[in-house]
C-alpha positions in Angstrom: 108.2 54.2 128.2 110.7 53.3 125.5 108.1 53.4 122.7 108.3 55.8 119.7 106.0 56.2 116.7 106.9 57.1 113.1 105.0 56.8 109.8 106.2 55.6 106.4 104.5 57.0 103.2 104.0 54.7 100.2 106.5 52.0 101.5 109.3 54.6 101.3 112.2 53.8 103.6 112.2 57.5 104.7 109.9 58.5 107.5 107.2 61.1 107.1 108.9 64.4 108.2 107.1 66.5 110.7 106.5 70.1 109.5 103.9 72.9 109.8 101.3 70.5 108.4 102.3 67.1 109.8 102.7 66.0 113.4 103.1 62.5 114.9 101.8 62.2 118.5 104.3 60.3 120.7 101.5 59.8 123.2 99.0 58.0 120.8 101.0 57.3 117.7 98.4 59.2 115.6 99.5 61.1 112.5 97.9 64.5 112.1 97.8 66.2 108.7 96.5 69.7 108.4 95.1 70.9 105.0 95.5 67.7 103.1 97.0 68.2 99.6 96.9 65.9 96.5 100.6 65.0 97.2 99.5 63.5 100.6 97.4 60.8 98.9 98.8 57.3 99.3 99.4 54.6 101.9 100.6 55.4 105.4 102.2 52.7 107.6 102.8 53.2 111.3 106.1 51.9 112.8 106.3 51.4 116.5 109.8 51.1 118.0 110.6 49.8 121.4 114.1 51.2 122.2 114.6 49.0 125.2 114.0 45.8 123.2 115.6 47.3 120.1 112.7 46.1 118.0 110.3 47.7 115.5 106.9 46.5 114.3 105.0 47.8 111.3 101.2 48.1 111.2 99.1 47.6 108.1 99.0 50.3 105.5 96.3 52.9 105.9 95.1 54.6 102.6 94.5 58.3 102.5 92.3 59.4 99.6 90.8 62.8 98.6 87.0 63.0 98.4 85.9 63.8 94.8 82.7 65.6 95.9 84.7 68.3 97.8 82.6 67.8 100.9 84.4 67.9 104.3 83.1 66.4 107.4 81.6 68.9 109.9 83.6 69.1 113.1 82.6 71.2 116.0 85.5 73.4 117.3 87.2 71.8 120.2 90.6 71.6 121.9 91.8 68.0 122.3 94.1 67.6 125.3 95.6 64.5 126.8 97.8 65.9 129.5 98.8 63.5 132.3 97.4 64.4 135.6 100.9 65.2 136.9 104.0 65.9 134.9 107.4 65.8 136.5 110.5 67.4 135.1 114.0 68.1 136.4 115.0 71.7 136.7 116.4 73.0 133.4 114.9 70.1 131.3 112.3 70.4 128.6 108.7 69.0 128.7 106.6 68.6 125.6 102.8 68.7 126.0 100.5 67.9 123.0 97.4 70.0 122.4 95.3 70.1 119.2 92.7 72.6 118.0 90.2 70.8 115.8 87.2 72.2 113.8 86.0 73.7 110.6 
């Protein structure tokens, strides 16, 4: 509780914006990018923020490169789910559950 995850691209002070291709899991901190484009190539740095302690920590940069041979890894189709065993919510509130469809 109190932790949030964001990503910085190429040491930019702006965080990577989530859109139809990019998603940051607030459960794991993972950054997911669908259909990588040449403009996505660069260094990504994860920032973990503890709102209770009012502190942020940056991880090391992780480079993203495009393969020059055009070969993609083979992934079996699967649904990746990390739902908690029980989820509690107050009436009228919103709950966000993360589910990913992976495969080629």
